[in-house]
C-alpha positions in Angstrom: 0.0 0.1 -0.2 2.0 3.2 -0.8 1.2 6.4 1.6 -1.2 8.1 -0.9 -3.8 5.3 -1.1 -3.2 5.2 3.0 -4.1 9.2 4.0 -6.6 8.3 1.2 -8.1 5.7 2.9 -7.8 7.4 6.1 -9.9 10.7 5.2 -12.5 8.3 4.2 -12.9 6.7 7.3 -12.8 10.4 9.1 -15.2 11.8 6.9 -17.5 9.1 7.6 -17.1 8.6 10.8 -18.0 12.7 11.0 -20.7 12.4 8.7 -21.8 9.6 11.3 -21.6 11.6 14.5 -22.9 14.6 12.9 -25.7 12.7 11.8 -26.5 10.6 14.9 -26.5 14.3 17.0 -29.4 15.7 15.8 -31.8 13.9 18.9 -35.1 11.4 18.0 -36.3 10.6 14.5 -39.4 12.0 13.5 -42.3 9.9 11.6 -41.4 11.5 8.4 -37.9 10.9 8.5 -38.7 7.4 10.1 -41.0 6.9 6.8 -38.3 8.1 4.4 -35.5 5.5 5.3 -38.0 3.1 5.7 -39.1 3.8 2.2 -35.4 4.5 0.8 -34.1 1.3 1.9 -37.5 -0.6 0.6 -37.3 1.3 -2.8 -33.8 0.6 -2.9 -33.9 -3.2 -2.5 -36.9 -3.5 -5.0 -35.7 -1.2 -7.2 -32.5 -3.9 -6.9 -34.8 -7.3 -7.5 -35.8 -5.0 -10.9 -32.7 -3.6 -12.1 -31.3 -7.1 -11.6 -34.4 -8.7 -13.8 -33.4 -6.3 -16.7 -29.2 -6.5 -16.3 -29.0 -3.1 -14.3 -29.3 -3.4 -10.6 -27.0 -0.6 -10.0 -29.4 1.7 -11.9 -32.1 0.1 -10.1 -31.7 0.6 -7.6 -30.7 4.2 -7.2 -34.5 4.8 -8.9 -35.9 2.8 -6.4 -34.3 4.1 -3.4 -35.0 7.9 -4.9 -38.8 6.8 -5.3 -38.6 5.1 -2.1 -37.2 7.9 -0.2 -40.1 10.4 -1.6 -43.2 8.3 -0.7 -42.4 7.4 2.3 -41.2 11.2 3.1 -45.1 11.7 2.2 -46.8 9.1 3.6 -44.7 9.6 6.9 -45.6 13.9 6.7 -49.5 12.4 6.4 -49.1 10.0 9.9 -47.1 13.2 11.9 -49.5 15.2 10.9 -52.5 12.9 12.0 -50.0 12.4 15.3 -50.6 16.1 16.5 -53.6 16.3 15.4 -54.4 13.7 17.6 -52.1 15.4 20.4 -54.0 18.5 19.7 -57.6 16.9 20.1 -56.6 15.4 23.5 -55.2 18.5 25.0 
């Protein structure tokens, strides 16, 4: 392993850990964020399966992940709005 590839690998690991710690510092996830995450993972899995059937699993996973992210965020937003409305009427 050369010195430049060693430094490159170290900087990638440092960047990944910094992003992980920064992402976890925001507090608990909202219902919208949970829905978006679940939708993105499910969409990427389904898109990867469909994409592998036609010979392009990477493109299928990317497209499915994007569509799943949008759909999951919309569904999570509706659920979060319903939660807020229910809390309002409980008072």
